[in-house]
N, C-alpha and C positions, 0 to 999 in steps of 0.2 A: 059358525059352528065347526066348520072344518078345521079352522086354526086351533080351536080348543081341543079337538080330538088328537091332532098331531102333537100338541104340547103334552097331553096326557100320555101318549106313547113314548115320548122322550123321557118323561119323568119315570115311567114304569121301567124302561130299558136301563136307565141310570141306576135305579133302585135294584134291579136284578144283578147288574155288574157289581154294585157295592156289596150286596149280601153274598154274592158268589165269591167275591174276593175275601171277605171275612171268613167264610166257610173254608176256603182253600188255605188261608193262613192258619186257622185252627187245626185243620187236618195235617198240615206240615209240622206244626209244633207237636202234635200228638205222635206223629211218626218219628220225629227226632227224639223225643223223650223215650219212646219205646225202644228205639235202637240203642241209645246211650245206656239205658237201664239194663238191657240184655248184655251189652259189652261189659259193663261194670260188674255184673253178677258173674260173668265168665272169668273176668280178671281176678276176682276174689277167690273163686274156686281154684284157679290155676295157682295162685299164690299160696293158698292153704295146702294144696297138693305138694308143691315144692317144699314148703316148710315141713310137712310130714315126712317126705323122703329124706330131707337133710337130717331130721331128728332120728330117723331109722338108721341112717349111716353112723351117727354118733353112738347110738346104742349098740350097734354091731361092733364098733371099735372098742367100746367099753367092755363088752363081753369077751372079745379076743384078748384084751389086756388083762382081764380078770383070770382067764384061763392060762395065759402065758405072759408073765410080767415083763418079758423082754421083747414082746411083739413090737415091730416097727415096720412101716411101709411108707417111705417118703415119695415113691413114684405114684402112689394112689391105686386104689382098687374100687370096684363098683359094687354097690349094694342096690338091689331092686326092692322097691316097696310098691306093691300094686302094679300100676302101669308106669310108675315113675322110677327114675334111678338117681342115685347120688354117688359122687366121686369122693372117696374118703382117703385122707392122708394122715398118717400117724408118725409123728416125730418123737421117738422115744430114745433118748441118749442112753448109752450103756456105760457103766451100770446105771440102773434106773434110780439114781439118788436125787436127780433134779427133775422138776416137773416135765411131764410129757404133754405134747399138744396134739389135739385131734382137730382136723378141719374137714368139715363135710359140706359139699356144694351140690345143690340140686337145681335144675332149671326145668320148668314146665311152661310151655307156650310163651317163652320170652320172660317169664317171671323167675328170677334167680334168688335163692335163699342160701346164705352161708352161715354156718354155725361153727364157732370156735370154742373148744372146751380144753381147759388146762386141768390136768390131773396130777396127783402125787400118789406115791405108793408108800405105805407104812412098812419100813424095813423089818420091823419085828413081826407083824401079823400078816404082811403081804396084802393087806386090804387096800383097794383102790379108792381114793377120795377125790371128789370133784372140787377143785379150787375155784374155778369160774366157768360159767356157761354164758357165752355172748353170741347174740345174733348180729352178724356183721351187716347183712342186707336184708 
């Protein structure tokens, strides 16, 4: 009888370790999934914020060009959009008979978005027309 009781104890202890191991593995998988899911959600939000800031920079440059057809700033200026900022450069050759290029770059938490816009100005009406709008990154 003694031997049978010892054998039952060994089987029970093995079963406890086996079930405990499975529970630990499942717990680690759930923790890993939760952590990666939270990181992915934050990355998407940061990327969207960077794109929004870069777009705001382009829109600011378009407004400046609409008000002043000869506006140019090749060294770059900063546009703030919410808590994010974009650096905007405007290459507008004088006289503005060839297309001008706007480059807006915004970085939020390591996520960089660059938008390049080529515009032309109608010499007769002074209207600014967008030739192309390209997201570089």
